[in-house]
C-alpha positions, 0 to 999 in steps of 0.5 A: 501525483506521486504514487506513495500519495495516492496511496495515501490518498486511497487508504485514508479515505477507505480506512480513516487510520488512526496510524498510516505510513507509507515507504517507498522502497522502489531503490531497494529492488532497483533492477530486480525484477518487476522494476519498471524504471520508475522508482514507484513500484515497491511500497511497504505500508503500515496501517492502524485503523479499527475498520480492519482491527477485526478483520481476519489477516487475509480479510485486511489485505483483500481489503487494503487491496481493493481501497487501492483500486486501479493503483495495483496495477501500476505496483509491482510489490506491497509489503503490509503491515496491518492492524 
């Protein structure tokens, strides 16, 4: 399963979002630090979920990283738009 699909599955299970978009931006970082050559190292996540709305910005980021679990070790960078 592609990392993008795994991210979507984890976040859907954890937050039941009303909006979830995961974009693989690894191609934009080819050759940069953190590029492991897999083509699955940099992602941009847009998520809207009622469970996240009441949290502080830092708490939202922590919750997303916690939901991703072991995937965090396989991803170099995640940009997030959370609400």
